[in-house]
GUTOR-57316 format. One line per field, with one value per residue: residue number from 1; residue in one letter; x, y, z of N, C-alpha, C in turn. Coordinates in nm, 2 decimals. Last residue first. Layout:
BEGIN
dodren <- [NUM / ...]
tinu <- [A / ...]
n.xx <- [X / ...]
n.yy <- [Y / ...]
n.zz <- [Z / ...]
ca.xx <- [X / ...]
ca.yy <- [Y / ...]
ca.zz <- [Z / ...]
c.xx <- [X / ...]
c.yy <- [Y / ...]
c.zz <- [Z / ...]
END
This chain:
BEGIN
dodren <- [183 / 182 / 181 / 180 / 179 / 178 / 177 / 176 / 175 / 174 / 173 / 172 / 171 / 170 / 169 / 168 / 167 / 166 / 165 / 164 / 163 / 162 / 161 / 160 / 159 / 158 / 157 / 156 / 155 / 154 / 153 / 152 / 151 / 150 / 149 / 148 / 147 / 146 / 145 / 144 / 143 / 142 / 141 / 140 / 139 / 138 / 137 / 136 / 135 / 134 / 133 / 132 / 131 / 130 / 129 / 128 / 127 / 126 / 125 / 124 / 123 / 122 / 121 / 120 / 119 / 118 / 117 / 116 / 115 / 114 / 113 / 112 / 111 / 110 / 109 / 108 / 107 / 106 / 105 / 104 / 103 / 102 / 101 / 100 / 99 / 98 / 97 / 96 / 95 / 94 / 93 / 92 / 91 / 90 / 89 / 88 / 87 / 86 / 85 / 84 / 83 / 82 / 81 / 80 / 79 / 78 / 77 / 76 / 75 / 74 / 73 / 72 / 71 / 70 / 69 / 68 / 67 / 66 / 65 / 64 / 63 / 62 / 61 / 60 / 59 / 58 / 57 / 56 / 55 / 54 / 53 / 52 / 51 / 50 / 49 / 48 / 47 / 46 / 45 / 44 / 43 / 42 / 41 / 40 / 39 / 38 / 37 / 36 / 35 / 34 / 33 / 32 / 31 / 30 / 29 / 28 / 27 / 26 / 25 / 24 / 23 / 22 / 21 / 20 / 19 / 18 / 17 / 16 / 15 / 14 / 13 / 12 / 11 / 10 / 9 / 8 / 7 / 6 / 5 / 4 / 3 / 2 / 1]
tinu <- [F / R / S / M / V / R / S / Y / C / D / R / F / F / R / D / G / G / Y / I / K / T / L / M / V / A / G / E / F / E / M / V / T / Q / E / A / M / R / Q / S / T / E / E / S / F / K / G / L / Y / I / K / K / L / S / A / I / W / G / D / F / I / A / Q / L / T / P / K / F / E / P / I / S / Y / A / T / E / M / T / T / N / G / L / I / C / G / G / E / N / M / L / M / M / K / S / F / T / K / L / L / Q / E / M / R / D / R / A / P / E / A / S / D / A / I / P / F / I / N / T / K / L / N / D / L / T / N / Q / L / V / A / H / M / L / L / E / K / S / D / F / Y / H / Y / F / S / G / K / Q / L / N / C / A / R / A / L / D / S / M / A / T / H / H / Y / G / N / K / R / F / V / D / L / S / I / R / L / I / E / D / K / T / I / K / K / L / P / M]
n.xx <- [12.71 / 12.94 / 12.96 / 12.86 / 13.08 / 13.27 / 13.14 / 13.13 / 13.40 / 13.47 / 13.30 / 13.42 / 13.67 / 13.63 / 13.54 / 13.73 / 13.96 / 14.13 / 13.98 / 13.72 / 13.76 / 13.82 / 13.56 / 13.40 / 13.51 / 13.45 / 13.18 / 13.18 / 13.31 / 13.13 / 12.91 / 13.02 / 13.06 / 12.80 / 12.73 / 12.90 / 12.81 / 12.55 / 12.60 / 12.73 / 12.52 / 12.32 / 12.46 / 12.34 / 12.13 / 11.95 / 12.10 / 12.16 / 11.92 / 11.95 / 12.18 / 12.10 / 11.93 / 12.12 / 12.28 / 12.09 / 12.02 / 12.27 / 12.31 / 12.09 / 12.15 / 12.39 / 12.29 / 12.13 / 12.33 / 12.52 / 12.45 / 12.54 / 12.82 / 13.03 / 13.29 / 13.30 / 13.17 / 13.20 / 13.34 / 13.26 / 12.98 / 12.98 / 13.08 / 12.91 / 12.67 / 12.71 / 12.95 / 13.05 / 13.08 / 12.82 / 12.71 / 12.67 / 12.57 / 12.28 / 12.14 / 12.30 / 12.35 / 12.09 / 12.04 / 12.24 / 12.19 / 11.93 / 11.96 / 12.14 / 11.99 / 11.77 / 11.91 / 12.00 / 11.76 / 11.46 / 11.18 / 11.01 / 11.16 / 11.31 / 11.51 / 11.36 / 11.33 / 11.56 / 11.46 / 11.24 / 11.19 / 11.44 / 11.56 / 11.39 / 11.46 / 11.74 / 11.71 / 11.58 / 11.78 / 11.98 / 11.83 / 11.80 / 12.07 / 12.12 / 11.94 / 12.06 / 12.31 / 12.24 / 11.92 / 11.65 / 11.49 / 11.31 / 11.40 / 11.65 / 11.61 / 11.58 / 11.84 / 11.96 / 11.72 / 11.75 / 11.84 / 11.97 / 12.23 / 12.20 / 12.16 / 12.41 / 12.59 / 12.49 / 12.56 / 12.85 / 13.05 / 13.25 / 13.14 / 13.02 / 13.10 / 13.06 / 12.90 / 12.71 / 12.60 / 12.47 / 12.29 / 12.13 / 12.02 / 11.83 / 11.67 / 11.58 / 11.44 / 11.24 / 11.11 / 11.02 / 10.99 / 10.98 / 10.97 / 11.22 / 11.34 / 11.64 / 11.91]
n.yy <- [11.75 / 11.72 / 11.92 / 11.81 / 11.67 / 11.88 / 12.03 / 11.85 / 11.82 / 12.09 / 12.12 / 11.92 / 12.02 / 12.27 / 12.33 / 12.26 / 11.98 / 11.76 / 11.53 / 11.57 / 11.60 / 11.34 / 11.22 / 11.36 / 11.29 / 11.02 / 11.04 / 11.16 / 10.96 / 10.74 / 10.85 / 10.88 / 10.62 / 10.52 / 10.68 / 10.59 / 10.33 / 10.37 / 10.52 / 10.33 / 10.14 / 10.30 / 10.62 / 10.95 / 11.13 / 11.01 / 10.86 / 11.02 / 10.97 / 10.70 / 10.71 / 10.83 / 10.62 / 10.41 / 10.52 / 10.52 / 10.25 / 10.14 / 10.27 / 10.14 / 9.87 / 9.86 / 9.92 / 9.69 / 9.48 / 9.55 / 9.51 / 9.25 / 9.25 / 9.40 / 9.40 / 9.48 / 9.73 / 9.94 / 10.16 / 10.21 / 10.24 / 10.46 / 10.66 / 10.65 / 10.72 / 10.96 / 11.19 / 11.42 / 11.56 / 11.78 / 11.77 / 11.73 / 11.48 / 11.45 / 11.68 / 11.82 / 11.63 / 11.59 / 11.84 / 11.86 / 11.64 / 11.69 / 11.93 / 11.86 / 11.66 / 11.81 / 11.98 / 11.79 / 11.68 / 11.88 / 11.73 / 11.54 / 11.31 / 11.10 / 11.20 / 11.25 / 11.01 / 11.02 / 11.21 / 11.14 / 10.86 / 10.74 / 10.88 / 10.78 / 10.50 / 10.52 / 10.62 / 10.41 / 10.22 / 10.34 / 10.33 / 10.06 / 9.98 / 10.12 / 9.98 / 9.72 / 9.79 / 9.87 / 9.73 / 9.78 / 10.09 / 10.18 / 10.10 / 10.19 / 10.44 / 10.40 / 10.34 / 10.60 / 10.86 / 11.11 / 11.31 / 11.22 / 11.21 / 11.00 / 10.79 / 10.79 / 10.74 / 10.49 / 10.33 / 10.48 / 10.50 / 10.39 / 10.24 / 10.44 / 10.79 / 11.04 / 11.17 / 10.98 / 10.91 / 11.16 / 11.18 / 10.95 / 11.01 / 11.21 / 11.05 / 10.85 / 11.01 / 11.10 / 10.86 / 10.79 / 11.09 / 11.16 / 11.33 / 11.28 / 11.31 / 11.48 / 11.34]
n.zz <- [13.53 / 13.65 / 13.84 / 14.07 / 14.16 / 14.20 / 14.40 / 14.61 / 14.66 / 14.74 / 14.96 / 15.13 / 15.16 / 15.29 / 15.54 / 15.84 / 15.91 / 15.89 / 15.99 / 15.91 / 15.64 / 15.57 / 15.61 / 15.43 / 15.19 / 15.19 / 15.15 / 14.90 / 14.74 / 14.77 / 14.64 / 14.38 / 14.31 / 14.29 / 14.07 / 13.87 / 13.84 / 13.75 / 13.52 / 13.36 / 13.33 / 13.20 / 13.08 / 13.16 / 13.22 / 13.38 / 13.55 / 13.77 / 13.92 / 13.98 / 14.13 / 14.36 / 14.45 / 14.49 / 14.69 / 14.90 / 14.92 / 14.99 / 15.24 / 15.37 / 15.35 / 15.49 / 15.75 / 15.78 / 15.77 / 15.99 / 16.25 / 16.30 / 16.33 / 16.49 / 16.40 / 16.13 / 16.14 / 16.33 / 16.24 / 15.97 / 16.02 / 16.18 / 16.01 / 15.79 / 15.93 / 16.06 / 15.98 / 16.23 / 16.46 / 16.40 / 16.06 / 15.78 / 15.70 / 15.71 / 15.65 / 15.47 / 15.27 / 15.18 / 15.07 / 14.88 / 14.71 / 14.62 / 14.49 / 14.28 / 14.16 / 14.06 / 13.89 / 13.70 / 13.59 / 13.65 / 13.83 / 13.91 / 14.15 / 14.23 / 14.41 / 14.64 / 14.78 / 14.96 / 15.17 / 15.33 / 15.34 / 15.34 / 15.56 / 15.77 / 15.76 / 15.82 / 16.09 / 16.20 / 16.19 / 16.35 / 16.60 / 16.63 / 16.66 / 16.90 / 17.07 / 17.07 / 17.18 / 17.44 / 17.54 / 17.57 / 17.59 / 17.78 / 18.02 / 18.03 / 18.14 / 18.41 / 18.48 / 18.44 / 18.42 / 18.16 / 17.98 / 17.76 / 17.84 / 18.03 / 17.86 / 17.72 / 17.93 / 18.01 / 17.80 / 17.64 / 17.36 / 17.22 / 17.02 / 16.85 / 16.89 / 16.98 / 16.78 / 16.71 / 16.95 / 17.01 / 16.79 / 16.84 / 17.08 / 17.00 / 16.83 / 17.01 / 17.20 / 17.04 / 16.99 / 17.24 / 17.45 / 17.80 / 18.09 / 18.33 / 18.66 / 18.76 / 18.93]
ca.xx <- [12.59 / 12.91 / 13.03 / 12.77 / 12.96 / 13.30 / 13.17 / 13.00 / 13.32 / 13.53 / 13.29 / 13.28 / 13.66 / 13.69 / 13.45 / 13.68 / 13.86 / 14.18 / 14.13 / 13.75 / 13.71 / 13.92 / 13.68 / 13.37 / 13.52 / 13.59 / 13.23 / 13.12 / 13.36 / 13.27 / 12.90 / 12.97 / 13.18 / 12.89 / 12.65 / 12.91 / 12.95 / 12.58 / 12.52 / 12.80 / 12.65 / 12.30 / 12.41 / 12.44 / 12.24 / 11.90 / 12.04 / 12.26 / 11.95 / 11.83 / 12.18 / 12.19 / 11.88 / 12.00 / 12.34 / 12.16 / 11.92 / 12.21 / 12.40 / 12.11 / 12.03 / 12.39 / 12.39 / 12.07 / 12.22 / 12.55 / 12.42 / 12.40 / 12.76 / 12.88 / 13.26 / 13.34 / 13.15 / 13.13 / 13.36 / 13.40 / 13.03 / 12.93 / 13.14 / 13.05 / 12.68 / 12.68 / 12.84 / 13.05 / 13.11 / 12.94 / 12.68 / 12.71 / 12.71 / 12.37 / 12.08 / 12.25 / 12.46 / 12.16 / 11.95 / 12.23 / 12.32 / 11.96 / 11.87 / 12.17 / 12.12 / 11.75 / 11.84 / 12.10 / 11.86 / 11.58 / 11.28 / 11.01 / 11.08 / 11.20 / 11.55 / 11.41 / 11.23 / 11.56 / 11.57 / 11.27 / 11.08 / 11.34 / 11.61 / 11.40 / 11.32 / 11.69 / 11.78 / 11.51 / 11.66 / 12.01 / 11.89 / 11.68 / 11.99 / 12.19 / 11.92 / 11.92 / 12.30 / 12.30 / 12.07 / 11.72 / 11.58 / 11.29 / 11.25 / 11.64 / 11.65 / 11.46 / 11.74 / 12.00 / 11.80 / 11.68 / 11.79 / 11.82 / 12.19 / 12.23 / 12.06 / 12.28 / 12.60 / 12.48 / 12.42 / 12.79 / 12.93 / 13.29 / 13.21 / 12.94 / 13.12 / 13.14 / 13.01 / 12.78 / 12.67 / 12.57 / 12.39 / 12.20 / 12.12 / 11.94 / 11.73 / 11.65 / 11.56 / 11.34 / 11.16 / 11.12 / 10.94 / 11.05 / 10.89 / 11.17 / 11.29 / 11.50 / 11.87]
ca.yy <- [11.79 / 11.61 / 11.94 / 11.90 / 11.60 / 11.77 / 12.09 / 11.90 / 11.71 / 12.02 / 12.20 / 11.91 / 11.89 / 12.26 / 12.27 / 12.34 / 12.08 / 11.89 / 11.55 / 11.54 / 11.71 / 11.44 / 11.17 / 11.36 / 11.43 / 11.06 / 10.98 / 11.23 / 11.10 / 10.73 / 10.82 / 11.00 / 10.71 / 10.46 / 10.69 / 10.73 / 10.36 / 10.29 / 10.58 / 10.45 / 10.10 / 10.23 / 10.48 / 10.85 / 11.17 / 11.12 / 10.79 / 11.01 / 11.10 / 10.75 / 10.64 / 10.90 / 10.75 / 10.40 / 10.49 / 10.65 / 10.35 / 10.10 / 10.30 / 10.29 / 9.93 / 9.84 / 10.01 / 9.82 / 9.49 / 9.56 / 9.64 / 9.28 / 9.23 / 9.39 / 9.36 / 9.35 / 9.64 / 9.81 / 10.11 / 10.18 / 10.13 / 10.33 / 10.63 / 10.62 / 10.60 / 10.84 / 11.10 / 11.37 / 11.42 / 11.76 / 11.77 / 11.86 / 11.51 / 11.34 / 11.58 / 11.89 / 11.69 / 11.48 / 11.79 / 11.96 / 11.65 / 11.57 / 11.93 / 11.96 / 11.63 / 11.70 / 12.04 / 11.88 / 11.60 / 11.84 / 11.84 / 11.58 / 11.43 / 11.07 / 11.15 / 11.37 / 11.05 / 10.94 / 11.24 / 11.28 / 10.95 / 10.69 / 10.89 / 10.92 / 10.55 / 10.47 / 10.69 / 10.54 / 10.19 / 10.31 / 10.46 / 10.14 / 9.93 / 10.16 / 10.12 / 9.74 / 9.73 / 9.97 / 9.73 / 9.68 / 10.00 / 10.21 / 10.07 / 10.05 / 10.43 / 10.44 / 10.24 / 10.48 / 10.77 / 11.00 / 11.35 / 11.22 / 11.30 / 11.14 / 10.82 / 10.81 / 10.86 / 10.60 / 10.35 / 10.39 / 10.55 / 10.48 / 10.17 / 10.33 / 10.65 / 10.96 / 11.24 / 11.05 / 10.81 / 11.10 / 11.28 / 10.97 / 10.91 / 11.24 / 11.17 / 10.82 / 10.93 / 11.20 / 10.94 / 10.71 / 10.99 / 11.17 / 11.25 / 11.37 / 11.23 / 11.47 / 11.39]
ca.zz <- [13.46 / 13.57 / 13.71 / 13.99 / 14.13 / 14.11 / 14.27 / 14.55 / 14.62 / 14.62 / 14.85 / 15.09 / 15.10 / 15.15 / 15.45 / 15.73 / 15.94 / 15.85 / 16.01 / 16.05 / 15.71 / 15.56 / 15.68 / 15.58 / 15.23 / 15.20 / 15.28 / 15.01 / 14.75 / 14.82 / 14.78 / 14.46 / 14.33 / 14.39 / 14.20 / 13.92 / 13.88 / 13.87 / 13.62 / 13.40 / 13.39 / 13.32 / 13.06 / 13.14 / 13.13 / 13.29 / 13.43 / 13.66 / 13.86 / 13.90 / 14.00 / 14.28 / 14.43 / 14.39 / 14.56 / 14.85 / 14.88 / 14.87 / 15.13 / 15.37 / 15.29 / 15.35 / 15.69 / 15.78 / 15.67 / 15.85 / 16.19 / 16.29 / 16.19 / 16.52 / 16.54 / 16.17 / 16.03 / 16.37 / 16.37 / 16.00 / 15.93 / 16.24 / 16.14 / 15.77 / 15.85 / 16.14 / 15.92 / 16.09 / 16.47 / 16.48 / 16.21 / 15.84 / 15.70 / 15.75 / 15.74 / 15.59 / 15.35 / 15.24 / 15.17 / 14.98 / 14.78 / 14.70 / 14.60 / 14.38 / 14.22 / 14.16 / 14.00 / 13.77 / 13.67 / 13.57 / 13.80 / 13.77 / 14.11 / 14.15 / 14.28 / 14.55 / 14.68 / 14.84 / 15.08 / 15.30 / 15.34 / 15.25 / 15.43 / 15.74 / 15.74 / 15.69 / 15.98 / 16.20 / 16.11 / 16.21 / 16.54 / 16.61 / 16.55 / 16.78 / 17.05 / 17.02 / 17.05 / 17.34 / 17.53 / 17.66 / 17.51 / 17.64 / 17.98 / 17.99 / 18.00 / 18.33 / 18.49 / 18.36 / 18.50 / 18.22 / 18.11 / 17.75 / 17.73 / 18.08 / 17.96 / 17.65 / 17.85 / 18.11 / 17.82 / 17.74 / 17.42 / 17.32 / 17.13 / 16.92 / 16.83 / 17.06 / 16.84 / 16.60 / 16.88 / 17.10 / 16.81 / 16.71 / 17.07 / 17.09 / 16.78 / 16.89 / 17.24 / 17.10 / 16.88 / 17.17 / 17.35 / 17.67 / 18.00 / 18.23 / 18.56 / 18.75 / 18.80]
c.xx <- [12.61 / 12.78 / 12.99 / 12.83 / 12.87 / 13.17 / 13.20 / 13.03 / 13.20 / 13.45 / 13.35 / 13.25 / 13.51 / 13.66 / 13.50 / 13.59 / 13.82 / 14.08 / 14.17 / 13.90 / 13.74 / 13.88 / 13.79 / 13.50 / 13.49 / 13.60 / 13.38 / 13.17 / 13.31 / 13.33 / 13.04 / 12.96 / 13.14 / 13.01 / 12.74 / 12.84 / 12.97 / 12.72 / 12.55 / 12.73 / 12.73 / 12.43 / 12.39 / 12.38 / 12.34 / 12.01 / 11.98 / 12.20 / 12.05 / 11.85 / 12.06 / 12.19 / 11.97 / 11.94 / 12.22 / 12.22 / 11.98 / 12.10 / 12.34 / 12.19 / 12.03 / 12.27 / 12.39 / 12.16 / 12.15 / 12.44 / 12.44 / 12.36 / 12.61 / 12.81 / 13.11 / 13.31 / 13.19 / 13.12 / 13.31 / 13.42 / 13.18 / 12.98 / 13.10 / 13.11 / 12.82 / 12.69 / 12.82 / 12.93 / 13.11 / 12.96 / 12.81 / 12.68 / 12.75 / 12.52 / 12.19 / 12.20 / 12.41 / 12.27 / 12.02 / 12.15 / 12.31 / 12.09 / 11.90 / 12.09 / 12.15 / 11.88 / 11.81 / 12.03 / 11.95 / 11.68 / 11.39 / 11.11 / 11.09 / 11.12 / 11.44 / 11.45 / 11.27 / 11.45 / 11.57 / 11.38 / 11.12 / 11.23 / 11.51 / 11.45 / 11.32 / 11.55 / 11.74 / 11.58 / 11.58 / 11.88 / 11.91 / 11.72 / 11.87 / 12.11 / 11.99 / 11.89 / 12.16 / 12.29 / 12.11 / 11.87 / 11.66 / 11.37 / 11.23 / 11.49 / 11.63 / 11.49 / 11.62 / 11.90 / 11.84 / 11.78 / 11.71 / 11.76 / 12.04 / 12.19 / 12.08 / 12.17 / 12.47 / 12.50 / 12.40 / 12.64 / 12.87 / 13.17 / 13.25 / 13.01 / 13.04 / 13.18 / 13.11 / 12.91 / 12.76 / 12.66 / 12.50 / 12.32 / 12.20 / 12.05 / 11.85 / 11.73 / 11.64 / 11.46 / 11.27 / 11.19 / 11.05 / 11.00 / 10.96 / 11.08 / 11.21 / 11.45 / 11.71]
c.yy <- [11.91 / 11.64 / 11.83 / 11.93 / 11.69 / 11.70 / 11.98 / 11.95 / 11.75 / 11.90 / 12.14 / 11.99 / 11.87 / 12.13 / 12.25 / 12.27 / 12.16 / 12.01 / 11.69 / 11.56 / 11.69 / 11.57 / 11.28 / 11.32 / 11.44 / 11.20 / 11.01 / 11.17 / 11.17 / 10.87 / 10.81 / 10.97 / 10.83 / 10.56 / 10.64 / 10.75 / 10.50 / 10.33 / 10.50 / 10.52 / 10.22 / 10.20 / 10.42 / 10.71 / 11.06 / 11.16 / 10.89 / 10.94 / 11.10 / 10.89 / 10.69 / 10.84 / 10.83 / 10.53 / 10.48 / 10.63 / 10.48 / 10.20 / 10.26 / 10.33 / 10.08 / 9.89 / 9.99 / 9.92 / 9.62 / 9.56 / 9.65 / 9.41 / 9.25 / 9.37 / 9.34 / 9.30 / 9.50 / 9.71 / 9.97 / 10.12 / 10.10 / 10.22 / 10.49 / 10.58 / 10.56 / 10.72 / 10.98 / 11.28 / 11.35 / 11.60 / 11.74 / 11.87 / 11.63 / 11.38 / 11.49 / 11.79 / 11.75 / 11.53 / 11.68 / 11.91 / 11.75 / 11.58 / 11.80 / 11.96 / 11.73 / 11.66 / 11.93 / 11.93 / 11.69 / 11.77 / 11.79 / 11.69 / 11.45 / 11.19 / 11.12 / 11.32 / 11.17 / 10.97 / 11.15 / 11.31 / 11.09 / 10.79 / 10.85 / 10.95 / 10.69 / 10.51 / 10.65 / 10.63 / 10.32 / 10.29 / 10.45 / 10.28 / 10.01 / 10.10 / 10.16 / 9.89 / 9.75 / 9.92 / 9.84 / 9.68 / 9.91 / 10.12 / 10.10 / 10.02 / 10.29 / 10.42 / 10.27 / 10.37 / 10.65 / 10.93 / 11.24 / 11.27 / 11.32 / 11.24 / 10.97 / 10.85 / 10.89 / 10.73 / 10.47 / 10.43 / 10.44 / 10.55 / 10.26 / 10.28 / 10.55 / 10.83 / 11.14 / 11.11 / 10.88 / 11.00 / 11.23 / 11.07 / 10.91 / 11.14 / 11.21 / 10.94 / 10.89 / 11.12 / 11.04 / 10.78 / 10.90 / 11.06 / 11.27 / 11.28 / 11.32 / 11.38 / 11.37]
c.zz <- [13.38 / 13.49 / 13.61 / 13.85 / 14.04 / 14.07 / 14.16 / 14.41 / 14.55 / 14.57 / 14.72 / 14.96 / 15.05 / 15.09 / 15.31 / 15.64 / 15.82 / 15.89 / 15.99 / 16.08 / 15.86 / 15.63 / 15.68 / 15.66 / 15.38 / 15.24 / 15.30 / 15.14 / 14.87 / 14.84 / 14.84 / 14.61 / 14.41 / 14.42 / 14.31 / 14.05 / 13.94 / 13.93 / 13.76 / 13.52 / 13.44 / 13.40 / 13.20 / 13.12 / 13.08 / 13.19 / 13.34 / 13.54 / 13.75 / 13.84 / 13.91 / 14.14 / 14.34 / 14.36 / 14.45 / 14.71 / 14.83 / 14.82 / 14.99 / 15.25 / 15.28 / 15.28 / 15.54 / 15.71 / 15.66 / 15.75 / 16.04 / 16.24 / 16.18 / 16.38 / 16.57 / 16.31 / 16.06 / 16.26 / 16.40 / 16.14 / 15.96 / 16.15 / 16.19 / 15.90 / 15.83 / 16.06 / 16.00 / 16.06 / 16.33 / 16.49 / 16.28 / 15.99 / 15.78 / 15.77 / 15.79 / 15.69 / 15.48 / 15.33 / 15.25 / 15.10 / 14.90 / 14.78 / 14.69 / 14.50 / 14.32 / 14.23 / 14.11 / 13.90 / 13.75 / 13.66 / 13.71 / 13.73 / 13.96 / 14.10 / 14.18 / 14.42 / 14.59 / 14.74 / 14.95 / 15.20 / 15.29 / 15.23 / 15.32 / 15.60 / 15.70 / 15.66 / 15.84 / 16.09 / 16.10 / 16.13 / 16.39 / 16.55 / 16.52 / 16.65 / 16.92 / 16.99 / 16.99 / 17.20 / 17.43 / 17.65 / 17.60 / 17.55 / 17.84 / 17.97 / 17.95 / 18.18 / 18.41 / 18.36 / 18.42 / 18.32 / 18.18 / 17.88 / 17.72 / 17.97 / 18.00 / 17.74 / 17.78 / 18.03 / 17.92 / 17.75 / 17.51 / 17.39 / 17.24 / 17.04 / 16.91 / 16.99 / 16.91 / 16.66 / 16.77 / 17.03 / 16.90 / 16.73 / 16.94 / 17.08 / 16.87 / 16.83 / 17.12 / 17.14 / 16.93 / 17.06 / 17.30 / 17.58 / 17.86 / 18.14 / 18.46 / 18.64 / 18.79]
END
């Protein structure tokens, strides 16, 4: 296999896709190296272990969400427009990829077996919920907004799971319609 010059950011992006498709436990370092067109030994120059790599993937995901998606909730647009933009952008980035949602997948697969991932996963979900809550606060009370934000995350993650089982996009469309009907 030819050696290829690759950046850490490229490794994180490629690894995200591999983890999303195969899951954490069913992905070997050799799978990741192959996907990046690197020798397995060369891959270890970038990351010492699969666990460190996954932690970096999750942290990179959180950073991207903080930069590109969560700020949508703070714009001056009407609440309905912000919600629509946030859901569409989040869905495109996180949910509409082969393998489903890296957040839901990794949480279900590692919550009890690798507790080191839990704080980053919680930070991601907390940020998503907080962003949704800011939008709901334009129409609902603090308590109702918190509950609705949590419910929205649960609905989207449930739609991911059901889509994996049944295929199609019906569950996403239904979830999107229910959320948008609140405005």
